[in-house]
N, C-alpha and C positions, 0 to 999 in steps of 0.2 A: 285040607287046605295046605298042610305042610308038604303033602305028596306033590301038589302042583308046583310049588316052588322048587322042590328037589328035582322034579322033571325039567323045569326051566334051566336050573343051574347045570344039570347034566348036559342039556342040549347046548348051552353056551360053552361049556368046557370042550365039547366035541368040536364046535365051530372055531374055537380059538386055536390058531396054529401054535405049535410048540416053539419055545425060544431057541434061537440059533446062537450058540456060544461064540462062534467066530465073528458074526455080525455085531454082537453086543460089545465084544472087545474093541472092534473097529470104531463103533460109534463113541465109546468112551474115550478112546485115544484122540478122535477128531475134536470132541468137546474140550478136552484138556488143551489141545493145540490152539483152538480158537480163543480160549480163555487167556492163555499166556500171550497170544498175539495182540489182543485188545487191551491189554494193560499198558498204560503210559504211551510213549512214542516209539514208532518203529525205527526211527532214524537216530535215536540217541539212547544212551543207557537209562534205565529206569531210575527215578529219583530215590535216594536213600537218605538216611538221617546223618550220614557222615558229612562233616563240615571242614572247611579249610582253617588255616591257622588264625587269620584275622577274625573270622566269624567266631571261633572258639574264644578268642580274647575278648571280643565284644560281649559274648554271652557271659563270660566270667565277670566282666566289669559290671554288667547289669545285675548279676546276682549279688555282687558285693554292694552295689548301690542300694538294692532292696533290703539287704541284710542290715546295713548301717542306717538306722532310722533316726539317730540323734542329729541335731543341727550342727553341733560341734564337729562331728565326724564328716558331715557333708562339706562344711567349710574347709576343713583341713585337706581333704582329698582334692577338692576343686583347686585350691591354691597350689598344691603340689603339681597338678597337671598343667596349670597356667605357667608356672615358673619353668617347668621342663620344656614347654613349647617355645618360650622366649629364648632359652639358652641353646636349644638344639636347632631350631629352624633358622634359615637365612633371613626370612622376613622378620622373625622375632629379634634377631641380633641387630637388624637395621634400626629397630626402635630404640636401642640403647645408644646409637651413634647420634650426636648432636647435629643439627642441620648445618652448622657452620661454626668455624672457630673464630669467635668475635675478637679474640685477642690477637689474631694473626692477620697481617695486612692481606687484602684481597688482590689477586693478580688479574688485571684487565688487559685484553688484547686489543690493540688499536692498529688498524691498517693505515699506512700513509697514503697519499694521493696516488702514488705510483703502484700501490698494492704490491710492493716488492719487499717490504720489511714490516716488522711488528714491534710494538713498544710495550714492554712489561713495566707497569708501575704499580705502586701500592694504592689501595683505595684511599681516597682523600687527597692524594698528591695533585698538584696542578698539572693540567695537560702540558705535554711536552717534556716532563721530567721522567726519570727512570731510565732503565737500560733498554737498548734497542737490539733486537736479535733478528736474524734472517727469517723470512717466512717461506722458505722453500718447502718446509714441511706442510704448510697449509696448501700452497698452490700445487705441490706435488701430489698430495693426497687427493685433492679435488680434481686434478687433471685426469684421474682415472675414469671420470664420468665419460660416457660415450659422446661422440661428436654429433649432437643432435641438430637438425635444421630448425628454423624458426617455427614452422608449423608443427613439427614433432614435439618441440618443447611446449608449444601451446596445448597440444593434445594431452600432454602429461602433467599439465598444470605448472610448468616451469616458465621462466621468463628470460628474455634477452635484455630487458631494460636495465640500464645502470641504476644502482641504488643510490639515492641521495645521501650525501654526507651531512654532518651536522651544520655545515656552513652553506648548505644548499647546492653544492657542486657535486657532479657525478664522480664516482671513483674511477679514475683512468687507469689504463694499463692493465696488465694481468690478463688472465683468461676470463671468459664469460662467467665461469663459475665463481671467480673471485668477486665479480661485481654483485653477486647475490648476497654477500655478507653485509650485515648492517653495522654501522660504525658505532663506537662507544667513546664517549667523552668523559663521563663522570659516573660515580656509583649510582645505582638505581634508587630513586626515591618515589614516594607516592605521587607527588606532583608531576614528576617526569612520566610516570606510567599513564596518568590521565592525558598529558600532553601528547604522548606517543599514540594513544588510542585515537585521539582527535585527528592526528596527522594521517593515520592509516585510513580512517573513515573518509577523509578528504581525498586521499589517493584513489580509493575505490570509486568514489563518486565522479572523480575527474575522468575516469575511463569512459563514462557515459556522456559526460558533458564537458568537453574541452572548452575552456573559457577564453582562449586566444583566437578571436575570429580571424579568418583569412589564412590560417596556417594549418595544413592538413596534418592530422595525427598528433597535434599538441596535447599534452596532458597538463591540466592546471596544477601548479606547484602547491604542495601542501605547506602549512605553516611549519617553520623550523622547529624540530623536536629532537630531543636528545635520545639516541637509540642505544640500548645496552647490548653489548656483544653477546651472542649466544654461547652456550657451553661448547666445549671443543667437540662434542659428539653430536652436535645439532647443526644442520644446515638450514639457514633461513633464506627463502627465495622471495625476492621482491615481486610485487604484482606486475603482470605483463602490461607493457605500454600499448597505446593505440598504434596499430601497424597499418592503418588504412593508407592506400596510395591511389591517387587520382590522375587521370589523363587530361591534361589541359595545357594551355600556353598563355603567354601574356595577351592582353587585349589587342585586337587589331588596331593599328595606328591610323591616324588621319593621313590620307594620301593626297598629294598635290597632283591634280589631273594633268597638267602639262608635263610632269615628270613621269607619271605612272598611271596612264588612263585605263588600264585593263585590270579587272578583278576576276579571278577564276577560283572555283571551289567545288567540292563534291557535296551533294545533298546528304542530309542526315535525318532519319526518322526515328532515331533512338529516343527514349523517354526516361532513361535511368536517372539522370541528374535531378529532374523535378522530384522524383520519389525520394531520393537521398536528402534533398533540401527539406521536404516535408517531414521525413523521419527526424532530422536534426531539430527543426523548429518545434515539433510536437514533444520532443524530449527536453526542451528548455534551453537550447543553445543555438547560436547562429552557425550555419554550415561553414566548413573551411572554404576559402575563396576558390581553391582549385576544384572543389566539388561542384561548382556552379558553371554549367555550360549553357549559355543564354539560349542557343538554338533549341536545346532540348526542353528548356522551360517553356518556350513558345510552342513547340510541336507536340507537347504532351496533350493538348486539347484538340478535340475534333472541331473542324470548321466546315461550314457549308459553302465552299467556294463553287463557282459555276462548274458544272460537270462537263466532261469532254463530249463533243458531238461530231467529231470528225474521224479521221483515220488513225489518229494517235491515241494511245491508251490513257493519256492524261492531258490536262489543259492548263496552261499558265494564265493567271490573271494579274495584271499590273495596276497598282493604284498609287497615285501621288496625293500626299496630304501634308499639312503643316506639322513640324516637329513639336510635340508638346513640351519638351524640356529645353528647347533652344530656339529663341526667336531669330528669324533670319535664315533658317535652314528648313529643308523639306525632307520627307521620308519617301523612299521608293519601296513600296511594299509588293512583294512577289508571292502570290499564293498559287500552289499547284494542287489540283484535285485529280486523283486517280480514279479510273473506272472501277465499278464494283460488279463483277459478273454474278449471274444468278447462282445460288448455292448448289442447285442441282446440276449445274454445268461444270462445276469444278472437277479436276481430275482426282483419281484415287490418291490417298495420302499415306506415306510410310513414315512413321515417327520412331526415332531411337531416343529414349530418355536416358541421358548420361548424367547420373546422379552422384554427387560428392557425398560419401558416407564417412568421411574422416571424423576424428574425435571432436573437432571444433564445430561440427554441424549439429551437435546434440541440443543446442539451445532451442527454446520454444519457437523463436522467430526464424529458425533455419529448417532443419529436416522435418519437424512436425508440420510447419506451415507449408513446406514444399509438398508433402503428401496431400494435404487438404487442397492445395492449388491444382495438382494434377487430377484429383477427383473431379473438380469442376470442369476441367478441360475434357475429360473423357465423355461427358454428356453431350459434347458438341461434335463428336466424331461420328461419321457414318458407319454402319455395320461392317462394310467391307474394308475400311481403313485398317491398317496394321500397326501394332505397337510392340516395341521391344524395350527391355530395360537393361542397361549396363551400369554397374557401380564401380567406384574406385576409391580405395583407402588402403594405401600400402601396396596392394595388388588390385588389378582390374578383373572383373568377372561379369558374365552375363547371367542375370538372375531370372530373366524372362525371355524365352525365345519368341520370335515374331508370332504375335497372336492377334486374331481379328478383334476389332473393337466391340463386336457383338458379344464376345466372351468377357463381359465387364467384370464379373466376380473373380475370374482368374487373374485379371490385371490388378484389381484392387487387393487381392490376397498377396500378390508379389510386392506391391507397394507397402502394405502393412508389415511385412516381414523385415523391412529395412531398418537397420539400427546404425547409429554413429559410433565409430571407433577406429583408431589407427591414424597413420599419416596420410599424405595426399599424393598419390601417384597420378598426377593429371595427364601426363603424356601417355602413359599406358592406357588410361581410360579413353582418351581421344582416339588412339590407334585402334582399339577394339571397337569403339562405337562406329568409326568409319568403315571398318571391315564388315560389321553387321549390316550397316546401311547399304553398302554396295551389294550385299547378298539379297536385300529386300527390294532393291530398285527394279522397276520394270518400265517398258516403253510407255510413254505418255503419263507416267506417274510422277508425283512430287515426293522427294525423299529429303528429310531434314533431321538433323541431330539437334536436340534441345539440351543444352548443358545447364545444369542447375548446381550452383556452387556459391561459396562465399569468396571465391576468386583467388585464393592464395595457393598457387601450385609451387610447392617447394621440394618435391621429390622428382628426379628426372629432369625433363626439359622445362625449366621454370622461368627463363628469361623471355620477356615479352617479344623481343625481336626474333628470337629463335622460334617461339610459338607462332609468330606471324608468318614466318617462312614455311613452317610445317602446314598451317592451315591453307596458305595460298597455293601450295602444291596440291592439296586435296580438293580444293573447290572446283578444279577443272573436271572432276568426275561428275559434277552436276548435283552433288549433295550439299545443301545449304546448312549453315550453322547459326543457331540463335542462342543467346546466353541470358540466363535469368540469375540475378544476384539476390542473395538472401543474407540477412543479419548485418550487424555493424561490429566494429572493433578491429577486424582484420580484413575488411572488404577491399579486395585488390581490384579497383575499378580500372586501372591501367591495363591489366592483363585481360579483363573482360572486354574492354574496348578493342584491344588488339585482335582478339579472337573474332568478335562479331564483325568488325570492319573488314577483315580479310577472309571471312567465311561466307560472304554474301548474305549476311543475316543481320539481325537487330539485337540490341542489348536493352534489357529492362531490369528494374530493381523492384522486387516484391517485398514490401514491408507490412502489408496487411492483406487480409482475405479479399477485401474490396478491390485492392489493386490487382490481385490475382484474377478476379472476375473481369476487370477491365481489359487486362492484357490477354488472357487465355480464353475468354468467352466472347466479350463484346467485340474485340478486335482480332479474333482468331484468324479469320480469313485473310486480313491484311498482313498479319504476322507470318503466315505460313505459305501464302501463294503470291509469288512475285509477278508483276506485270511489266517491269522494266528493270534492266540491270545497268550498272555503271553510268548513273545519271550525273551529269556535270552541268554546271551553269557558268557562263562567262558574260560579264557586262562590260562594255566599253563606254566610257563617259566622254561626252563632247567637251573639249577644253574651252570652246567658245561660249558655252553656257554654264558649265559646272567648274568651279575653281577647286573644290576639295570634296572628298567623299570618304566614307569609312563603312566597312561591312560590320554589322552588329552580330557578334557570335561567329560560329564556325571556325574558331581559331585552330582546331585540330584537323580541319577538313580543307584547309587552303591548299591549292595546287599551283604548280608553275603554269605560266601562260601557255607554254608549248604542250602541256599535258592535255589540254582541252581536245585537241584533234588527234591525240595519240590513243588509239583504241586498245593499246596494250596496258594502259594505266588504269588500275582498278579504281572504282568509285562506288558510291552508295546505291542501294536498290530501293525501289518503290513497290510496296505490296498493294494488293487489290483494295481499293477504297481509301488508301492512305491520302493524307494531306501533308504538304510540306510548305513551310513559310520561310522566306528570307527577307531581311530588311536592310536597306542602305540609308544612311543619313548623308544628304548632299548639301553643299553650300553653293548657291548660284554666284556667278561672276558679279562683282560689285556689291555683294552683301557685306554688311557691317560685321557679320559673324565669322568672316574669314580669319583663321588663326595663324596662317603662315604668311608673313609679309614678304615683299619682294626682296630678292637678293641684290646686294650692292654690285657684285661683279658678274652677275648673270647677264648674258646678252639679251637685249630686247627682242622678243619674238613677234615678227609681223606675219608669220606664215600660218597663224591659226586659221582654221576654216571659218568662213563667214557663217553667221547665224543661220541655221537651217530650221530652227524650231525644234529639232530633236535634242533631247537632253542626253540621250545615250542609246545604245543598241543592245538588246537582250538576245542571247543565244543559249540553247540547251541541246545537249546530246544525250542519247540513251540507246541501249541495245535491247532488242526483244529477247526474252529468255531463251538461252541456248544458241544465240547468234553471236558472231564475232565482229560484225561491222555495225557501226553506230548510225543513228538517224538524227538529222539536224532539224531543230525548230528555231525560228528566229523572228523577231519583230522589233520595231523601233520603240523607244520610250519617249513620249511626248507629253507636254503639260496637260493637266486636267484629265489624266487617264483615270478611269475607274471611279468608284464611290467608296467613301469611308464608312462601310457598314459596321454593325456591332462586332462581327467577326474580325474585321480589320483592326478596329480600335482596341478590342480586348487583346489581340495578339501584340499590339504595340505596348499596351500596359504591362503585359508579361515580359516583354523585352526590357522595359524600364525596371521591373521588379528584379530581373536577373542582374542588370547592371548595378543596381543599388547594392545587391548582395556582394558584388565584386568590387565595390568601392566607389562606383559612379564617377569616374574621372571626367566624363564628357557630359554630365547631367547638370552642371551648374547648381542653381538653387532648387532644382526640382527634387522633391523628396518623397517620403512615405505618404504624406497626406495627399499629394497630387496623384501618386500611383494608385492609392486605394480609391480615390474619387473616380479616376478614369476607369478602373476595372469594374467598379460598382455600376457606373453608368452604362457600361457596354456588356453587361452580363447577358442580356437578351434571353433567348430560350436556353434553359439550362436543365435539360431533362434529368440528368443524373446528379446534379449538384456539384460538378467538378469546379465550375467557376466560382460558386459560393465558397467552396473550400479554399480556393486560391486567395480570395479576399481575406478570409480569416487568417490565412498564413501570412499575408502582408501585415495584418494588424499585430500578429505575434512577433514578426521580425521587427516592426517598429518599436514594440515594447522592449525587446531584447537589445536593441541597438542604442537605447538611451544611456 
């Protein structure tokens, strides 16, 4: 048995190759190299037990701590470390300094009303005592602030508002920065702190709800509170005041027909005023008087006036009815209905969204609501329509090149990336938007810039008149401009109106997502596709029948008599399916309601035309889109024209609502109860609840007006 194993062993020895010394040494060297390489990190030195100075001190301290096990030793060492920290570190030394020297009089700085000097007095002295020193050091130091515009200061959280003094007056004189300092009258006490907090709360609330009706931009005055001057190294900035500005004019006056028988004005299909009024009332305060434009209150609602059936793109309907607020007078109600072409027949659409992304647009009811609004609008575009996005904030830039509406996700992604920040370079944005629009325009296509902003252009070309000239020069290219306003507090309605009126477009105010749907979805076709340009109305009243008259609303749209036939004078436009309403109050000859008595030294006039039965003569001029010559429509106004339908009576109720908000100078004893009753009785078919909402707004206004 052993021989077999020996034979097997011998056979295996023969089969096994002999060792190669050179290869063995190579393998061992490779193994050592791999072992060394795989230890630790290749990019840094291998860790060792060597420690730095602080680490060794810590280890020594821990060793000492573990070695000293008695309570007395621990207490002693801890106390030594604490005392050393207090004596050595600046924070520790500050603990040894008392918060104030109660034995030494306190110095309080008081600015006088001219902000040119300061008064140093001891704490407890009566106001007006103490030494007076120049405040050049204060104003000089603060004059180093950059010269910021109103919008830039708003974006940075600063304010131009004068700070109230302790007697309720604003600090006059000095720089804007000087006005940011709060006044000091007496040393601070707990009661004064509470009083001051109440005043600040009232100031913050007043920015949302100005309590002086009829005055744009007023801030409710807070209760008088004593303010303690800030330390010399602290700058206290007063809250920003309401900077809203509205485009309006005094109410149209009552005209004597024998002296001024002709009334001429441009039509208006804007609706911004009604939405601003709603925003004010739902926030608990009456709107400023100048924010109320009666014609926009009336034209906010859709009406079913008779549709056009002839060669003209719209049809006027004239109705006579008794005046609800003034016995002895009548109303001449003019309703214009535009034609609504089939959606499939509309031309291709090119849209440039010009979006304000300045710092003041960060509020939830501004840029975030704007994004949601444009999302709704995209769903109404046809696949071949094109969209581009230009933004402006300090500088303008194109964030989305012209993109087909079919690429919805690309457009939405560009919208979602928008963020608010910076000042407002409105002119630069307009210039780039028009440049992009001109590149998108094609034959037979409609191109429009939609400007979305809170309205305050304060960098570059910010004057409304200058902006008007700029837009007027650009509208000849065929690109229309519409304006959407967002947010409150610094809404510059005057600028928005100047842009829209001169850009052959419309102005709307978006305060809710429902309003965005109404403007950008339900009324999209009318807002973007015009059927008539430069629409003007002229009414001549017959002195033999009508003694006096007045146009209700349209104060900012009044034209000169000679402008009616002048095709170079710009006027309002009518979009597809739009309705326009105008209302005159007329006083017949011999009525007891005549307000203007005869003049003592006026010559008796026997040259008045004999009674013809005509109360007046209605004329309307318009241009077809792209044409330079106007077309005339005319018809006489005779008694008993038309029928007072629910649409007619509701529009009259809204005219009364607007006049009540503006003071109701011509309404006599007709008030909120009568307006609410008339609107409620004329609601008719109200598919979307717009008229029901208006009635509720009237009830709110009545409660707030008590």
